[in-house]
C-alpha positions as CSV (number, residue, x, y, z in Angstrom):
1,M,-24.1,161.8,48.5
2,S,-22.7,158.3,49.0
3,D,-24.4,157.2,45.8
4,I,-22.5,159.8,43.8
5,L,-19.2,159.0,45.5
6,G,-19.9,155.3,44.9
7,Y,-20.3,155.9,41.1
8,I,-17.2,158.0,41.0
9,A,-15.3,155.4,42.9
10,M,-16.5,152.7,40.6
11,A,-15.6,154.6,37.4
12,T,-12.1,155.5,38.6
13,G,-11.5,151.9,39.6
14,I,-12.6,150.7,36.2
15,V,-10.4,153.3,34.4
16,A,-7.4,152.4,36.6
17,A,-7.8,148.7,36.0
18,I,-8.0,149.2,32.2
19,L,-4.8,151.3,32.3
20,V,-2.9,148.8,34.4
21,S,-4.0,145.8,32.4
22,A,-3.1,147.6,29.1
23,N,0.5,147.8,30.2
24,I,1.1,150.9,28.0
25,G,4.2,152.0,29.9
26,R,5.7,152.8,33.2
27,R,4.4,156.3,33.6
28,I,0.8,155.4,32.6
29,T,0.8,152.4,35.0
30,G,2.1,154.7,37.7
31,W,-0.7,157.2,37.1
32,A,-3.2,154.4,37.0
33,F,-2.1,153.6,40.6
34,V,-2.9,157.3,41.5
35,V,-6.4,156.8,40.0
36,F,-6.7,153.5,42.0
37,T,-5.8,155.5,45.1
38,V,-8.5,158.0,44.5
39,S,-10.9,155.1,44.0
40,S,-10.0,153.4,47.2
41,I,-10.2,156.6,49.2
42,L,-13.6,157.2,47.8
43,W,-14.7,153.7,48.7
44,V,-13.4,154.3,52.3
45,A,-15.7,157.4,52.4
46,V,-18.6,155.4,51.0
47,G,-18.1,152.6,53.4
48,G,-17.9,155.1,56.3
49,L,-21.1,156.9,55.2
50,E,-23.0,153.6,54.7
51,G,-21.7,151.9,57.9
52,E,-19.9,149.1,56.0
53,P,-16.7,148.3,58.0
54,P,-15.6,145.5,55.6
55,L,-15.6,147.9,52.7
56,V,-13.6,150.5,54.8
57,I,-11.0,147.9,55.9
58,Q,-10.6,146.4,52.4
59,N,-10.0,149.8,50.9
60,V,-7.7,151.1,53.6
61,V,-5.5,148.1,52.8
62,L,-5.9,148.7,49.0
63,T,-4.9,152.3,49.5
64,G,-1.6,151.1,51.0
65,V,-1.1,148.7,48.1
66,N,-1.8,151.6,45.7
67,V,0.6,153.9,47.4
68,F,3.2,151.2,47.0
69,G,2.3,151.0,43.3
70,I,2.8,154.8,43.0
71,Y,6.2,154.4,44.6
72,R,7.2,151.5,42.4
73,W,6.0,152.9,39.1
74,L,6.4,156.7,39.5
75,I,9.0,157.4,42.2
76,R,11.5,154.6,42.2
77,K,14.0,154.5,39.3
78,A,13.4,151.8,36.7
79,P,15.7,148.8,37.1
80,A,18.6,148.8,34.6
């Protein structure tokens, strides 16, 4: 099960990174952070299943960073 979750986490992380780096627009970047959040949550699950505390800690922090990205790009109004 952790192998499948790991591959999904990897794929969502790659897609999100491509979307953020493409800088297509505010909404797309915001949704990329949603995808990044899914990826980091999946990595927390994989780390927990595999007994990898460093992976869990890193991705708990990245989940917080991604939630901030969601707020910044999808929720907060664009600066004038």
